[in-house]
C-alpha positions as CSV (number, residue, x, y, z in Angstrom):
1,X,-28.5,1.8,-24.1
2,X,-28.7,5.4,-22.9
3,X,-28.3,4.5,-19.3
4,X,-25.4,2.1,-20.1
5,X,-23.5,4.8,-22.0
6,X,-24.1,7.3,-19.2
7,X,-23.1,4.8,-16.6
8,X,-19.8,4.2,-18.5
9,X,-19.0,7.9,-18.2
10,X,-20.0,8.1,-14.6
11,X,-18.1,4.9,-13.6
12,X,-15.0,5.8,-15.5
13,X,-15.2,9.5,-14.4
14,X,-14.1,10.6,-17.9
15,X,-14.2,9.3,-21.4
16,X,-11.2,11.1,-22.8
17,X,-11.8,10.2,-26.4
18,X,-15.1,12.2,-26.4
19,X,-13.9,14.6,-23.6
20,X,-17.0,14.0,-21.4
21,X,-16.7,14.3,-17.7
22,X,-19.4,13.1,-15.2
23,X,-21.6,16.3,-15.3
24,X,-21.4,16.5,-19.1
25,X,-22.1,12.8,-19.4
26,X,-25.2,13.0,-17.1
27,X,-26.5,16.0,-19.1
28,X,-26.0,14.4,-22.4
29,X,-27.6,11.2,-21.1
30,X,-30.6,13.0,-19.8
31,X,-31.2,14.8,-23.1
32,X,-30.7,11.5,-25.0
33,X,-33.2,9.7,-22.7
34,X,-35.9,12.2,-23.8
35,X,-34.8,12.3,-27.5
36,X,-35.0,8.5,-27.9
37,X,-38.4,8.4,-26.2
38,X,-37.3,6.7,-23.0
39,X,-39.0,9.4,-21.0
40,X,-41.4,12.2,-22.0
41,X,-40.2,15.7,-21.5
42,X,-42.8,16.4,-18.8
43,X,-41.8,13.2,-16.9
44,X,-38.1,14.1,-17.3
45,X,-38.7,17.6,-15.7
46,X,-40.7,16.0,-12.9
47,X,-38.0,13.5,-12.2
48,X,-35.5,16.3,-11.2
49,X,-35.7,16.4,-7.4
50,X,-35.7,20.2,-6.7
51,X,-35.5,19.5,-2.9
52,X,-32.1,17.9,-3.4
53,X,-30.9,20.5,-5.8
54,X,-32.1,23.4,-3.5
55,X,-30.4,21.7,-0.5
56,X,-27.2,21.2,-2.4
57,X,-27.1,24.7,-3.7
58,X,-27.8,26.3,-0.3
59,X,-25.0,24.3,1.3
60,X,-22.6,25.1,-1.6
61,X,-23.4,28.8,-1.3
62,X,-22.7,28.9,2.4
63,X,-19.4,27.0,1.8
64,X,-18.6,29.5,-1.0
65,X,-18.8,32.5,1.4
66,X,-16.7,30.7,4.0
67,X,-14.2,29.9,1.2
68,X,-14.2,33.6,0.2
69,X,-13.5,34.6,3.8
70,X,-10.5,32.1,3.9
71,X,-12.1,30.2,6.8
72,X,-11.0,26.8,5.4
73,X,-7.5,28.0,4.9
74,X,-7.4,29.3,8.4
75,X,-8.6,26.0,9.9
76,X,-6.0,24.1,7.9
77,X,-3.3,26.6,8.8
78,X,-3.9,26.3,12.5
79,X,-3.8,22.5,12.4
80,X,-0.8,22.1,10.1
81,X,1.4,24.6,11.8
82,X,0.7,23.9,15.4
83,X,1.1,20.1,15.5
84,X,4.4,19.2,17.1
85,X,4.9,15.6,15.9
86,X,4.2,13.6,12.8
87,X,1.6,11.5,14.6
88,X,-0.1,14.5,16.2
89,X,-0.3,16.1,12.8
90,X,-1.9,13.0,11.3
91,X,-4.5,12.9,14.1
92,X,-5.3,16.6,14.0
93,X,-5.7,16.5,10.2
94,X,-8.0,13.5,10.5
95,X,-10.3,15.3,13.0
96,X,-10.3,18.7,11.4
97,X,-11.1,17.4,7.9
98,X,-13.7,15.0,9.3
99,X,-15.3,17.7,11.4
100,X,-15.5,20.3,8.6
101,X,-17.0,17.6,6.3
102,X,-19.8,16.9,8.8
103,X,-21.9,19.8,7.9
104,X,-20.3,21.1,4.7
105,X,-19.6,19.1,1.6
106,X,-16.5,17.0,1.9
107,X,-15.4,17.8,-1.7
108,X,-15.1,21.5,-0.8
109,X,-13.0,20.7,2.3
110,X,-10.6,18.6,0.1
111,X,-10.3,21.2,-2.6
112,X,-9.2,23.9,-0.1
113,X,-7.0,21.8,2.2
114,X,-5.0,19.7,-0.2
115,X,-2.6,22.4,-1.3
116,X,-1.9,23.4,2.3
117,X,-1.3,19.8,3.3
118,X,1.2,19.4,0.5
119,X,3.0,22.6,1.4
120,X,3.4,21.6,5.0
121,X,4.6,18.0,4.4
122,X,7.2,19.2,1.9
123,X,8.5,21.9,4.3
124,X,8.5,19.6,7.3
125,X,10.1,16.8,5.2
126,X,7.3,14.3,5.9
127,X,6.0,11.5,3.6
128,X,3.0,13.0,1.8
129,X,0.9,9.8,1.3
130,X,-0.2,9.2,4.9
131,X,-1.5,12.8,5.2
132,X,-3.2,12.8,1.8
133,X,-4.9,9.6,2.7
134,X,-5.9,11.0,6.1
135,X,-7.5,14.0,4.4
136,X,-9.4,11.9,1.9
137,X,-10.6,9.1,4.1
138,X,-11.5,11.4,7.1
139,X,-13.5,13.7,4.9
140,X,-15.5,10.7,3.6
141,X,-16.0,9.5,7.2
142,X,-16.9,12.9,8.5
143,X,-19.5,13.2,5.7
144,X,-21.3,10.3,7.2
145,X,-22.3,12.2,10.3
146,X,-25.0,14.5,8.9
147,X,-27.5,14.5,6.0
148,X,-25.7,17.5,4.5
149,X,-22.2,16.1,4.7
150,X,-22.1,14.7,1.1
151,X,-24.3,14.5,-2.0
152,X,-25.6,11.0,-1.4
153,X,-26.6,11.8,2.2
154,X,-28.5,14.8,0.8
155,X,-30.5,12.4,-1.5
156,X,-31.2,10.2,1.5
157,X,-32.2,13.1,3.6
158,X,-34.7,14.4,1.0
159,X,-36.2,11.0,0.6
160,X,-36.3,10.0,4.3
161,X,-38.1,13.1,5.7
162,X,-41.2,11.0,6.8
163,X,-39.0,8.4,8.5
164,X,-35.8,10.1,9.6
165,X,-35.1,13.7,10.5
166,X,-31.9,15.7,10.3
167,X,-31.7,15.8,14.1
168,X,-32.4,12.1,14.6
169,X,-29.8,11.1,12.1
170,X,-27.2,13.5,13.5
171,X,-27.8,12.3,17.1
172,X,-27.5,8.7,16.0
173,X,-24.4,8.9,13.9
174,X,-22.3,11.6,15.7
175,X,-21.0,9.3,18.5
176,X,-20.4,6.5,16.0
177,X,-18.7,8.9,13.5
178,X,-16.3,10.2,16.2
179,X,-15.3,6.7,17.1
180,X,-14.7,5.8,13.5
181,X,-12.5,8.9,13.0
182,X,-10.4,7.7,16.0
183,X,-10.1,4.2,14.4
184,X,-9.2,5.7,11.1
185,X,-6.4,7.8,12.5
186,X,-5.1,4.9,14.6
187,X,-5.1,2.6,11.6
188,X,-3.2,5.1,9.3
189,X,-0.7,5.7,12.1
190,X,-0.1,1.9,12.4
191,X,0.0,1.3,8.6
192,X,2.6,4.1,8.0
193,X,4.3,3.8,11.4
194,X,7.7,3.1,9.9
195,X,7.5,6.1,7.5
196,X,6.5,8.7,10.1
197,X,9.5,10.3,11.8
198,X,9.7,10.5,15.5
199,X,10.6,13.6,17.5
200,X,9.5,17.2,17.0
201,X,8.7,18.4,13.5
202,X,10.7,21.0,11.7
203,X,9.4,24.6,11.9
204,X,6.9,25.4,9.1
205,X,6.8,28.9,7.6
206,X,3.4,28.7,6.0
207,X,2.1,32.2,5.7
208,X,-1.0,32.9,7.8
209,X,-4.0,33.5,5.5
210,X,-5.6,36.9,5.4
211,X,-9.0,36.1,7.0
212,X,-12.1,38.3,6.6
213,X,-13.3,37.9,10.2
214,X,-16.7,39.5,9.8
215,X,-17.5,37.3,6.8
216,X,-16.3,34.2,8.7
217,X,-18.6,35.1,11.6
218,X,-21.5,35.6,9.3
219,X,-20.8,32.4,7.4
220,X,-20.6,30.3,10.6
221,X,-23.8,32.0,11.8
222,X,-25.5,31.0,8.6
223,X,-24.2,27.4,9.0
224,X,-25.5,27.4,12.6
225,X,-28.8,28.7,11.4
226,X,-29.1,25.9,8.8
227,X,-28.3,23.3,11.5
228,X,-30.8,24.8,13.9
229,X,-33.6,25.0,11.4
230,X,-32.9,21.5,10.2
231,X,-32.9,20.2,13.8
232,X,-36.1,22.1,14.5
233,X,-37.8,20.1,11.7
234,X,-37.7,22.6,8.8
235,X,-37.1,20.8,5.5
236,X,-33.5,20.5,4.6
237,X,-34.0,22.4,1.4
238,X,-35.9,25.2,3.1
239,X,-33.3,25.4,5.9
240,X,-30.4,25.6,3.5
241,X,-32.0,28.1,1.1
242,X,-33.1,30.4,4.0
243,X,-29.7,30.4,5.6
244,X,-27.9,31.0,2.3
245,X,-30.3,33.8,1.3
246,X,-29.8,35.6,4.6
247,X,-26.1,35.2,4.3
248,X,-26.2,36.7,0.8
249,X,-28.0,39.7,2.2
250,X,-25.8,40.4,5.2
251,X,-22.4,39.3,3.7
252,X,-21.8,42.8,2.3
253,X,-19.6,41.4,-0.5
254,X,-20.4,41.1,-4.1
255,X,-22.6,37.9,-4.4
256,X,-21.1,37.3,-7.9
257,X,-17.8,36.3,-6.2
258,X,-19.5,33.6,-4.1
259,X,-21.7,32.4,-7.0
260,X,-18.5,31.9,-9.0
261,X,-17.2,29.5,-6.4
262,X,-20.3,27.3,-6.3
263,X,-19.8,23.9,-7.9
264,X,-22.4,24.4,-10.7
265,X,-21.3,21.2,-12.6
266,X,-22.3,19.2,-9.5
267,X,-25.8,20.6,-9.8
268,X,-25.9,19.7,-13.5
269,X,-24.7,16.2,-12.7
270,X,-27.5,15.7,-10.2
271,X,-30.2,17.0,-12.5
272,X,-29.1,14.9,-15.4
273,X,-28.7,11.8,-13.2
274,X,-32.2,12.1,-11.9
275,X,-33.6,12.0,-15.4
276,X,-31.4,9.1,-16.6
277,X,-32.3,7.0,-13.5
278,X,-36.0,7.8,-14.0
279,X,-35.8,6.6,-17.6
280,X,-34.2,3.4,-16.5
281,X,-36.9,2.9,-13.8
282,X,-39.6,3.3,-16.5
283,X,-38.3,0.1,-18.2
284,X,-38.9,-2.0,-15.1
285,X,-35.3,-3.1,-14.8
286,X,-34.9,-1.6,-11.3
287,X,-38.1,-3.2,-10.0
288,X,-36.9,-6.6,-11.2
289,X,-33.5,-6.0,-9.7
290,X,-34.9,-5.2,-6.3
291,X,-37.4,-8.1,-6.5
292,X,-34.4,-10.5,-6.9
293,X,-32.9,-9.4,-3.5
294,X,-36.0,-8.4,-1.6
295,X,-36.7,-11.8,-0.1
296,X,-33.4,-11.6,1.8
297,X,-33.7,-7.9,2.7
298,X,-37.3,-8.4,3.9
299,X,-36.1,-10.7,6.7
300,X,-35.1,-7.6,8.7
301,X,-32.4,-9.5,10.7
302,X,-28.7,-9.3,11.0
303,X,-28.1,-11.4,7.9
304,X,-30.3,-9.0,5.9
305,X,-28.5,-6.0,7.2
306,X,-25.1,-7.4,6.4
307,X,-26.3,-8.4,2.9
308,X,-27.6,-4.9,2.3
309,X,-24.4,-3.3,3.5
310,X,-22.3,-5.5,1.3
311,X,-24.6,-4.8,-1.7
312,X,-24.2,-1.1,-1.2
313,X,-20.4,-1.1,-0.8
314,X,-19.8,-3.3,-3.9
315,X,-22.4,-1.5,-6.0
316,X,-21.1,1.9,-4.9
317,X,-17.6,1.1,-6.3
318,X,-19.1,-0.3,-9.5
319,X,-21.7,2.3,-10.4
320,X,-20.5,5.1,-8.1
321,X,-22.3,5.9,-4.8
322,X,-24.5,8.8,-6.0
323,X,-26.2,7.0,-8.8
324,X,-26.6,3.9,-6.6
325,X,-28.3,6.0,-3.9
326,X,-30.6,7.7,-6.4
327,X,-31.8,4.1,-7.4
328,X,-31.8,2.6,-3.9
329,X,-33.9,5.2,-2.1
330,X,-36.9,3.9,-4.0
331,X,-36.4,0.5,-2.4
332,X,-36.4,1.6,1.2
333,X,-40.1,2.3,1.9
334,X,-41.0,-1.3,1.3
335,X,-38.3,-2.7,3.6
336,X,-39.1,-3.8,7.2
337,X,-37.6,-0.8,9.0
338,X,-37.3,2.2,6.6
339,X,-35.6,4.5,9.1
340,X,-32.9,1.9,9.8
341,X,-32.5,1.1,6.1
342,X,-32.1,4.8,5.3
343,X,-29.3,5.0,7.9
344,X,-27.6,1.9,6.4
345,X,-27.8,3.3,2.9
346,X,-26.4,6.7,3.9
347,X,-23.5,5.3,6.0
348,X,-22.5,2.3,3.8
349,X,-22.6,4.3,0.5
350,X,-20.3,7.0,2.1
351,X,-17.9,4.6,3.8
352,X,-17.7,2.7,0.5
353,X,-15.9,5.7,-1.0
354,X,-12.7,4.8,0.9
355,X,-12.4,1.4,-0.7
356,X,-10.9,2.4,-4.1
357,X,-9.2,5.5,-5.6
358,X,-12.3,6.0,-7.7
359,X,-14.7,5.3,-4.8
360,X,-15.4,9.0,-4.1
361,X,-14.8,12.3,-5.7
362,X,-13.0,13.4,-2.6
363,X,-10.2,10.8,-3.2
364,X,-9.7,12.1,-6.8
365,X,-9.7,15.7,-5.7
366,X,-7.0,15.1,-3.1
367,X,-4.7,12.9,-5.2
368,X,-5.1,15.1,-8.4
369,X,-4.6,18.4,-6.6
370,X,-1.5,17.0,-4.8
371,X,0.3,16.7,-8.2
372,X,3.2,14.3,-8.3
373,X,3.0,13.7,-4.6
374,X,-0.5,12.3,-5.0
375,X,0.5,9.9,-7.7
376,X,-0.8,6.7,-6.2
377,X,-1.9,3.7,-8.3
378,X,-5.2,1.9,-8.0
379,X,-3.7,-1.1,-6.3
380,X,-1.6,0.9,-3.9
381,X,-4.7,2.8,-2.8
382,X,-6.7,-0.4,-2.6
383,X,-4.1,-1.9,-0.2
384,X,-4.9,0.9,2.3
385,X,-8.5,1.4,1.2
386,X,-9.8,-2.1,2.0
387,X,-8.4,-1.9,5.5
388,X,-9.8,1.6,6.1
389,X,-13.2,0.6,4.7
390,X,-13.4,-2.7,6.6
391,X,-12.4,-1.1,10.0
392,X,-14.7,1.9,9.4
393,X,-17.7,-0.3,8.7
394,X,-17.0,-2.6,11.6
395,X,-16.6,0.3,14.1
396,X,-19.5,2.4,12.6
397,X,-22.1,-0.3,12.3
398,X,-21.1,-1.9,15.6
399,X,-21.6,1.4,17.4
400,X,-24.9,2.0,15.6
401,X,-26.1,-1.6,16.4
402,X,-25.1,-1.0,20.1
403,X,-27.1,2.2,20.2
404,X,-30.1,0.3,18.8
405,X,-29.7,-2.6,21.2
406,X,-29.4,-0.2,24.2
407,X,-32.7,1.5,23.2
408,X,-31.1,4.8,22.2
409,X,-32.4,4.3,18.7
410,X,-35.9,3.9,20.0
411,X,-35.5,6.8,22.4
412,X,-34.8,9.0,19.3
413,X,-38.2,8.0,18.0
414,X,-36.9,5.7,15.3
415,X,-38.7,2.5,16.4
416,X,-36.9,-0.7,17.2
């Protein structure tokens, strides 16, 4: 019952009649799980994965300092004001939002860039929907590329350390992710071809942001340090916290300002979710659910991979991808190729976010922050989302399968 009620809040994103959003719902659900005896307090505390929370906090803090330095606004400004045609703007926005989302949380990228995208499309007299969809879908696709690109990948990264390193995952998914961004931009350009004007764009008078160049340099150095430590084999949580702590020391700005930007509700959401899922697991329901599909997944062939991908995509849009990944990571060690299964879980759960309006938080951030210009209904989004998701999955998993067939996967030390 506790999990069901918590799931309703998470799946619906908000129950307005009790004014609970997802973080509050997860917190109340976690407390209720202990109060009703579903999980002892000690077990509840032990269920909270501090490795994931530390990784998430470290990345959020680095992003907060870059936000404080106006780095994201500068990147968006350069793209949005220097593109010369409607199509080149669409392509540039796709690659910049996807690239920024590769190492930093895609939600942060969407929060900062959405107002600038709206301002430019209004001034240049462009249809807003293609560019808002490019921002949302590309940020989801870009988040696939690294184990720090989005919350669900962070959960996978923390669970997969014995089978899949940050460097191995990045080397495997980076080429496939770049191809998928190309496919995404081409698809959106084709779907909205009649709406995009031809010829040069009108001049845009967007004011250049006042950038704190020293802080930008320090923030990017901290991000590079995080990536270097992670590639060198340091745990993701240790790499993120070390880089964030050093940045806090050298930033020479009041830390309180950066701490105020950190998405604390997201941390609360994760902590509560871990407890709620642990309580559900204690009932044996998750074990029984996995047992029902394990004969197919245990085959380890193409049919098993396709079934697993389909299961993740559908379940991610029913339960939401983060809760699904919290549940599914427990299944992976018993599967024929854990490293490959972790890759499938991370990639499919992220690409699933483009299927529906509610498939990812990034979609909601973009459309809600865009105001009336982001007013797109569920079915209107789905008409674009199914095509983006299908093409993204085909391109991404075909590229990954080709890398595996050519021996690149094995060369990275990931087995067959």
